[in-house]
N, C-alpha and C positions, 0 to 999 in steps of 0.2 A: 566503393564506399569504404571507408576505413573502419578498422575494428573499434567496436565501443570500449571505452574505458569506463567499466561499471564499477558502482558501489552498491551493496544490498542494505536497504533500510528497513529494519524491523519495526513496524510502527505500532507501538502500544498493545503488545501481545501479552497483555495483563490479565490476571484472574478475574478482573472485574467484568470481562466479556464473556464469561463461561457459565454465568448464572445470574439470576435476578433480571431487572427490568432492562439491562443493557446486554443481555445474552445475545450473541450473534444468531440470526436465524437462517440467513441465506447468503452463500452455501452454508449448511450448519457447520458449527466449529469442529465437529467430529470429522468432517470431511477436508475442511481448509487447514486445520492444524497439521496433519501429515504432509500437506503441500507445503506449508511454510517450513517444516523440517527438512524436507527435500531440497527447497531452495537454499537453506543454510548450508547444507551438506554439499551442494553443487558449487556454491561460492567459495565455501572453504577449500575444496578440492582445487579450484581454479585460481586461488589466491586473491580473489575479489575482496576488497574491504568491506567490513561489515559494521554497521552502527545499531545499536539497540536502544529504542526511545521508550520512555515511560512518561506518561501524563501524569502531572501533579496538580491537583485541584487545591492543595492547601490542608493543614492540620484540621481535623475535625470535619472535613467536607464529607457530604453523604456518599460521594462516590470518589475514587482516585486518591484517597487520603493516605500519605505516607505513614507507614507502620501498620497498615492494616494488611491481611492476607490478599485482599482484592487487589491492592496496589502492586504486588509483586509479578515479575514476569512468569509466564507458564512454565512449569518444570521441563517441559520439552525444548524450551528455549534455553533455559539455563544449563540443561545437561550438555548443550553444545558450545557453550560460552568458551571463548579463547581470551587470552591475556591481550591480543591485538585489538579486540573489539573496542569500538567507542561507545561510551555510555553517554546518553543525553537525557536530561529531564527538561520538559517543556510544559509551558502553561497554556498554549494556544493550539488551534486545530493543526495548522501547518508544522511540520518538522523543522522549517527554516526560521520562523517567526521567534525571535527573542532567543535564539541558540547560536552556536558557532558551527552548526553543520555545513553551511555553504562554504565557509572558510576551510573546514576540514576536507570537503570534497576537493577544493582546488588544491589544497596541499599534496593531495594524493593523485593529482592530475586526473580526476573523474570528469567525464562529460555525459555520462548516462546514469541515471538513478533509477534502481528497481525497487519499487515499493511492495511490500507485503505487510499484512496485518489488519488492523481494524480502526476505525469503521470506514466502509467504502463511502458512506454518505456523510462522513465528516473529516477526519484527518487524511485519508487517502485523497479525497477529492481536493481538499485545501492544499496539500502538499504538491499535487501534480500541477494544480493552477499557479501557484507561487514560482515553481521552478521555471516556468516559461520566462518570466521577468529576471530570474537570476541567470539564465543562460544554460541550464541543464536540460537534457532530453529526459523525459520519464518513461518508465516502463511499469505497467501495472498487471500482476499476475491475477487473472480473473478467478482461479480456483484456490488462491492463497490470501484472499481478501474476504470480507463479508459485510452484510448490512442487517438492519434491524427493521421491525415494522414501525411505521410512522404514522401518527394521526394528531392533527391540530386544526386550528380554525381555517387554515388555508386548504386542508383537504386530507385524505387518507391514502396511504400507499402500503402495501405488503412488501416485505423484505425482498422477495424475488423480483418484483416490479422495481423497486428501488435499485437494487444491484444491477440488474441486467440493463436497465435504463442508463445508469450511470457509467457502465462498461461501454455502451454505445457512444454515449456523449464524449467521454474521455478519449475514446479512439478516434473520434472526428476531429480532434484538435490538440489536446494536452498530453496525450501519451500513447505509446504503443501497447495495446492490451493483448494478452495471450495467456493461454494455460501454462502451468509450470513446466509440463513435459516439453512443449514447444520452446520456451525459454531456456531450458536446460540444453536442449540441442543447439540453440543459437550460441549459448555461451561456449559449448565444447568446439563449435566450428568457428568461433570468433566473428560471428555475424550479428547485425542489428535485427530486431523484430521488424516485420512489416507493420506499417501504420497507415491508417486512412487519413483524410484531411477534410475540412469542412465543406468544400466544394464537391468533393466525390460523394461524401455522405449524403448531401442536400441532393445531388442529382439522383442517387439511388433511392432515397426517400421519396422524391417527386415521382420516380417511376412506380414505386410501390401504390402510391395514392391513385396513379392513373390506371394501374392494372386493376384496381379494386372497383 
């Protein structure tokens, strides 16, 4: 297997997610933020291209409004910023939709995109799914992402259930999922992360049901 040509994508690590109704609940941001910082440091040391994404909901919007403190990237991210980073503003869930991120990745000969940031249940999911169509392999760092509690007319799910379910779902098809420590070792050794597939995940799931 050839060495992955990675880029690290920092997805919406904005102050909006650190308080209020969109505050990341699982893993709690006090745990995921240090992992995001570690991923940035690892990528920087390895010469991996980095893109910082910010979601823009428009002037005067109740969330992600430019000019507000909540719109800004977290200081832990800003403190690590380098001139080589690509800055991207998006309006949709996926980092690729309506942006030049895919073109930038191809310019850098990237074939594998590592996603960290927020939220698991929105922009991480959307980005990993769209990457399949665009021809990029995705990696999602399970402890450097996070979800919120959800409740609507279709049902209710706590953040832990949302996050862990989506990690299993993503690893079954759209992304290689691993903790930051495992990804760091993979970067240092030039290896790809191991990933499951839908057939294997289905067989293992069927075996669980039979055993119960």
